[in-house]
C-alpha positions as CSV (number, residue, x, y, z in Angstrom):
1,M,109.3,87.8,93.2
2,I,107.2,88.0,96.4
3,I,104.1,90.3,96.2
4,I,103.3,91.5,99.7
5,Q,99.5,92.1,100.0
6,L,98.8,95.0,102.4
7,K,95.3,93.6,102.8
8,E,96.7,90.3,103.9
9,F,99.1,92.0,106.4
10,I,96.1,93.9,107.9
11,K,94.0,90.7,108.1
12,S,96.7,88.3,109.4
13,G,99.7,90.3,110.7
14,K,101.9,88.5,108.1
15,F,104.0,90.7,105.9
16,G,104.2,88.0,103.2
17,P,106.5,85.4,104.8
18,I,107.7,87.8,107.6
19,T,105.9,87.9,111.0
20,I,106.6,89.0,114.5
21,G,109.3,86.5,115.7
22,S,110.9,86.2,112.3
23,T,114.6,87.0,112.2
24,K,116.8,89.7,110.7
25,D,118.3,86.9,108.5
26,D,114.8,85.9,107.4
27,I,114.2,89.4,106.2
28,T,117.5,89.9,104.3
29,N,117.3,86.4,102.8
30,L,113.8,86.9,101.5
31,F,113.8,90.6,100.7
32,G,117.4,91.2,99.6
33,G,120.6,92.6,101.1
34,K,120.2,96.2,99.9
35,F,118.3,98.2,102.5
36,D,118.6,101.2,104.8
37,F,119.7,100.5,108.4
38,G,119.2,102.1,111.7
39,D,121.1,101.1,114.9
40,F,119.5,102.1,118.2
41,E,121.8,99.9,120.4
42,E,119.1,97.6,121.9
43,S,117.1,97.5,118.7
44,Q,117.8,98.0,115.0
45,I,115.8,98.7,111.9
46,I,116.0,97.3,108.4
47,K,114.1,99.6,106.0
48,Y,113.1,98.9,102.4
49,G,111.8,102.2,101.1
50,W,109.6,103.2,104.1
51,Y,108.6,99.7,105.1
52,E,110.4,99.2,108.4
53,F,111.3,96.0,110.3
54,F,112.3,96.4,113.9
55,Y,114.4,93.7,115.6
56,W,116.2,93.2,118.9
57,T,120.0,93.5,118.4
58,A,120.8,90.6,120.8
59,T,118.4,88.0,119.3
60,G,117.8,89.3,115.7
61,K,114.0,88.7,116.4
62,V,111.5,90.9,114.7
63,F,109.2,92.8,117.1
64,G,107.7,95.4,114.8
65,I,106.7,96.1,111.2
66,Q,105.4,99.5,110.0
67,N,105.1,102.2,107.5
68,D,104.5,105.5,109.3
69,H,105.0,107.8,106.3
70,L,101.5,107.5,104.7
71,Q,100.4,111.2,104.7
72,A,100.4,112.6,101.2
73,D,102.1,115.8,102.3
74,F,104.9,116.2,99.8
75,S,105.9,115.4,96.2
76,G,107.7,112.2,97.1
77,H,104.6,110.4,98.5
78,N,104.7,107.7,95.9
79,A,108.1,106.6,97.1
80,M,106.7,106.4,100.7
81,I,103.9,103.9,99.8
82,N,105.4,102.0,96.9
83,F,108.3,99.6,97.0
84,K,109.8,97.2,94.5
85,N,113.2,95.5,94.2
86,R,114.1,92.2,92.4
87,F,112.9,90.2,95.4
88,W,109.6,91.8,96.4
89,T,107.0,94.5,95.8
90,I,104.0,95.8,97.7
91,D,100.4,95.6,96.6
92,K,99.2,98.7,98.6
93,W,95.5,97.9,98.4
94,F,93.7,101.2,99.3
95,L,96.8,103.5,99.5
96,K,96.9,105.9,96.6
97,E,99.7,108.1,95.4
98,N,99.4,111.7,96.5
99,K,96.1,111.1,98.3
100,N,95.4,111.2,102.0
101,I,93.1,108.5,103.4
102,T,90.8,109.5,106.3
103,F,89.9,107.7,109.4
104,A,86.3,107.2,108.0
105,Q,87.7,105.8,104.8
106,V,89.8,103.2,106.7
107,V,86.8,102.1,108.7
108,E,84.9,101.8,105.4
109,Y,87.6,99.7,103.8
110,L,87.8,97.4,106.8
111,D,84.1,97.0,106.9
112,Q,83.9,96.1,103.2
113,E,86.4,93.3,103.7
114,N,84.8,92.1,106.9
115,I,88.0,92.7,108.9
116,P,87.0,92.9,112.5
117,F,88.5,95.9,114.4
118,N,88.1,98.1,117.5
119,I,88.4,101.8,117.8
120,V,90.5,102.4,120.9
121,P,92.3,105.4,122.6
122,A,95.8,105.9,121.1
123,Y,97.0,105.6,124.7
124,E,95.4,105.6,128.2
125,G,93.7,108.9,128.8
126,C,94.0,110.1,125.2
127,D,91.0,111.6,123.4
128,E,92.4,110.5,120.0
129,N,91.7,107.0,118.7
130,I,93.5,104.4,116.7
131,I,92.0,101.5,114.8
132,K,93.2,98.1,116.0
133,C,92.4,94.9,114.0
134,V,91.1,92.2,116.2
135,N,92.8,89.2,114.7
136,S,96.1,90.6,113.5
137,H,96.7,93.3,116.1
138,V,97.7,95.6,113.2
139,T,97.0,99.3,114.1
140,F,96.3,102.4,112.2
141,D,97.1,105.8,113.6
142,F,96.1,109.2,112.3
143,A,96.9,112.9,112.4
144,N,94.6,115.8,112.8
145,E,97.1,118.3,111.5
146,Y,98.5,117.8,108.1
147,R,99.4,119.4,104.8
148,T,97.7,119.2,101.5
149,V,99.8,119.8,98.4
150,E,99.1,120.8,94.9
151,L,101.5,119.2,92.4
152,N,102.3,120.1,88.8
153,A,102.4,117.6,85.9
154,K,105.9,116.7,86.8
155,G,105.0,115.9,90.4
156,K,106.6,119.0,91.9
157,I,104.9,121.1,94.6
158,I,103.4,124.3,93.3
159,N,101.3,125.1,96.4
160,W,100.5,123.7,99.8
161,K,98.2,124.4,102.7
162,E,98.3,123.5,106.4
163,V,95.1,121.8,107.6
164,S,93.8,121.1,111.0
165,V,90.6,119.1,111.6
166,E,88.6,118.5,114.7
167,D,86.3,115.5,113.8
168,Q,88.2,112.2,114.2
169,S,86.5,110.8,111.0
170,D,88.5,113.5,109.1
171,Y,91.9,112.7,110.5
172,V,94.3,111.3,107.9
173,L,96.2,108.1,108.0
174,N,99.7,108.4,109.3
175,G,100.9,104.8,109.9
176,I,100.0,101.2,109.7
177,R,101.9,99.2,112.3
178,L,102.3,95.8,114.0
179,F,104.3,95.6,117.2
180,Q,104.7,92.6,119.4
181,Y,101.7,92.5,121.7
């Protein structure tokens, strides 16, 4: 079984043996043939849990890897950050079940591991920032509006609250991505 280290993906851009430029066949041969699939004509997605691999239909070449379902905003959060089949599993490093991770916390985790990064605008002219790792080009994006949930012992929602924050350091992690640069 392959253990994918989220920390290594963030450092190197390698999702275990899969990288930008790997093929659809590489993914299915290594990670198994049971997956969800999305067809968008020019591109397609193979999805294991919420870990998504984007590839060009014509070439089968991977151009993106992401999980953009990281907010702990409903009772199924554990299924969004965990994955395991008989071929591979994820070591999710700092991601915790039913817990949001803030912009400030991501900065702290990267600093602790000496992973160089820049804080850059999400897009030209935008006031909101993303974190972009220097060596791997992996990015982290965040949300300033999110929901917190209170769960019972069985993991069912018993209460929830809409939250809106203004300070970027309090934004919560939404996605970790690597797209061809």
